[in-house]
N, C-alpha and C positions, 0 to 999 in steps of 0.2 A: 072457035073463037075464043071459048069463055076459057081453055085453059090459057092461050096467050097472053089473056089478062090476068090469070093467074102468078102467070112467071112472072110478068112485069112487074107486078105489086110486089112479088116478093123478092126482086132484085130491088127494088126502090126500100122497103123497110129493111133488105139487110144492109146496105148503102147508111141507111139512119140507126141502125143498130151500131156499123162502125163506126161511124162521125161522135153519136154519141157515147159509146164507150170510150175511142182516145179522149174526147172532152171530159169525161170521169177520171182515166186516170191521170191524163195532164194536170187537172185540178186539184186532185190528190198527193201526188209526185211534190206540186208547188208549197201545200201545206204542211207536207214531210219535212220538205228543204226551209220552209218556213222557223216551222218547230224547234229542226236542230241547230238553228241560227239565231236565235232566242236570245238574247242578254237581258239579264236583270236590270231595272232601272236601278240608279242610286237612291242608297237610304236616305231617306226625309224627301226626296225628291216630290214633286208634285205629281207626277207618273206611280211614284209607289203609295202615295196618299189615296188616289186614286185606286187604286189594289191591282193595277198591269203586275204581271208575273214573269214580262218578258217582252221585249220590243226592240224591233230591227229598221234601221234608214236603209233604204235602196233608190236605186236612180233609174229609173225605163224610159226612154223617150225623150229626154229632157224635164222629164219632174220627177221631183224628190216626194218621196212616200215613206213615210212614218208608220208602220205597222205595229199595234200593241195587242198582246194578248192580255185576258184578264185571268186569273185566279176562280173566281167567281165570278157568276154572274152578276154585272155594274146593278148600281142602285136605279140608273135610267138605263132603258135604250133606247136608242135615236129611233125615230119615227120610220126613217126608210133604212131597214136591215138588210142587205143581200143574204141571201141563206145560198149553199151551194148545194142544190137538191134538183134540179132539173136533168142536168147529166146522170145523174144517179135512176130517177123516173121515167126518161125517154129510154138509158139502154133496159130497162128492165121489162117498160111496158112492148119496144120492141122487139126485143127478145122472145116476150110472149107471144106477139106476133106473130114470129117467124116460126114458131111451133106451132101453132094454128094453119097458118101458109102450109109449110111443108110438111108438116108430121100428120097432124089432126085431120086435114081435110084430104089427102091421102092415104092415111091408113091403111086402104088395102093394097096399096103398093107399098108403105114403107114400113108398117109397123106389124103387119101379119106375114107370117110366116107358110108358104106357101106348103110348106111340108106335111105342116099341122093343122092342118082344114078345121080344129073345131073350137080356133078363135075368130070373133066375127069383128070387121073393123071399130064397132061402136065399142066392145069388152077389152080391144086394145087399145084404143083413148078412155077407156074407164080405168082400165091397169094403170094407165102414164099417170094420167091425173090423179088417183088416189096415191101413186106411189110418192108424186111429188109432197101433197096436202100432208099424204100422215111422215114422212120424212121431217118436214116441219116441223110437227106439231112434235116428235119424239126428241127433237133437235131441242125445241124449245123448254119440254119437260128435263130433259139430260140437262142443257145448264140451268133450270132454277133447283133442281136438286143437289143433294152434298155432293155429287160427283160434280159439278160445274165448277165446286172452289178448285180444284185441279188440273190445271190446264193439260201436262200431259198424262194422268191417265183418261180426261172427257177425250183427249185428240185421239189414244186408243181405241179406245169404244167405237166413237164415230167412225174411225177408219174402217173398224172390225165390222159395224153395221152397212158400211157404204159398201163394203166388199163383198158383204151377204146380199144384200137389195140387187147388184149389179149382177152376182151368180143367179138368180132368182129369177130375174126379167130376164135373161139372155138363156132361161131356159123355154118362157113363156114366150116373149115376144120374136119378131122377125129379126133379119140378120141386119135387116138398114137402122133398124129403132136402136138396136145396140152398138150400131160403127161398125160390122163385120162386113170383110167385102164379098158377101152373096150375089149369084145373078139371080137377073131381076126373070119372074114367072115366065117362063117361054124361049127365056133366051136359048141361042145355040150354045152348046156345051164344045 
């Protein structure tokens, strides 16, 4: 019965992840559109004196909106400031919860290759967690290094490192952990 609860929880978290991801992508697209359509205020206008870099008038649902983008942080911020952060946080947190529910709690089936019995489920989870944390640290260090000043070269190096990591994990973890279509242990061939 516990397996049914785990599957139901996994389904709920998947839907939360999808909905939060759609909201995050939607708000990102809106701000991209907004940035691409801002017009600088007229020279000498009140908006220009306040440090507005661009503004846009829009209508939606019968309401008129005047969006303004400041070149730098204004001298005084309003007490109530909406920050589009929860879409990203919930997407990240629900994705992490899915990783735990789908892979780490079922590591024996999802991460361990039955043909390579030397890896325990705990070791497989540790390798997965270490590869994520290590990748983040290495990427951060690369971005802070002189290499981070060249987007093209940084992209080539990061792509090469990701390829190397994928190659190494494909030889360490089971087929499901690396996305391969391998049969379950004990399945008919």
